[in-house]
N, C-alpha and C positions, 0 to 999 in steps of 0.2 A: 539607242546610239544615233540612229538616223535623224531624230528630232534635234539632237545636239548639233549635228553637222548643218542641218537646215538653219538652225538659230544662228550659228556662227557666220554662215554665209549671208543670210537675209535680214537679220535683226535690225540693222541700221536702216535699211531701205524700207522695211515695213513700218518701223517707228516713224521715219520721216513722212511716209505716206499718211499715217494716222494723224500726225501732228499738223500737216497741211489741211487735212479735212476737219479735224476737231478743234484746232486752234488753242489747245490747252495741253501743256506738257503732261500734267497729271492724267488727263483723259487719254492721251496718246500712249502713255506708258501702260495704262491699264488695258487699252485696246490691243496693243502689240502683244502683251502677255496672253490675252485671251486667244489671239490668232494662233500662237504657238501651242497653247493648250488644246485648241480644237484640232490643229494639224496632228498633234501627237495622238489624240484620240482616234482620228481617222486612220492614221498609219497602223495603230494597234488593231483596228478592225479590218485591216487588209487592203485599204485603199492604195492604189498605185497610180499617182498622178503622172500624166504624160509630160507635162512641163511643171516642175516644182515651183518655179518663180510665178508663173501665171496662176497656178493653184493657190499659192499663198496669198497673192494679191486679191484673188476672188474671195478668199476667206476674210481678208482684211476689209474688203468692200462691204461684206455682209455685217461684220462686226461694227464697222463705223456707222452704217445705217441704223443698226440696233442701238448703238450708243446715242446717236442723234435723237432717235425717238424717245429714249429714256431721259435724256437731258431736256427735251422739249416738254415731256410730261411733268418732270420735276419742276421746271420753271413755272408751269401753270399752277401747280399745287403749292410750292414753296415760294413765298415772296416776302421780302423784308418789310416789316411793319415799323413805321415811325410812330412810336407810342405817343409822343407829344402831339403830333399832327392828328392822330386818331382821337385823342382826348379832346382836342379843340372842336372836332366835328360831332362829338357825341353830345346828345341833349342831356342836361342835368336831370337827375331823378328827384322827384318830390318837389 
């Protein structure tokens, strides 16, 4: 129940923070969802934050940093290939 109340009170602020940092609505939605999942898990384990707002934003900061690292790794591995351009640069066989 407490997670629901936190979500109702802070969801928009957390989403906006994630959106400003990630610059992608889809990434921000995913990040905000992860923030509240992590918060729920912590509350279930007995964590009692002194300041709920500060605590949620600290979780959001960590989630955003993780997402940035993931996006960065993905960008290095996945890149669009222009097949026509690649074919022009390839030496003919035989």
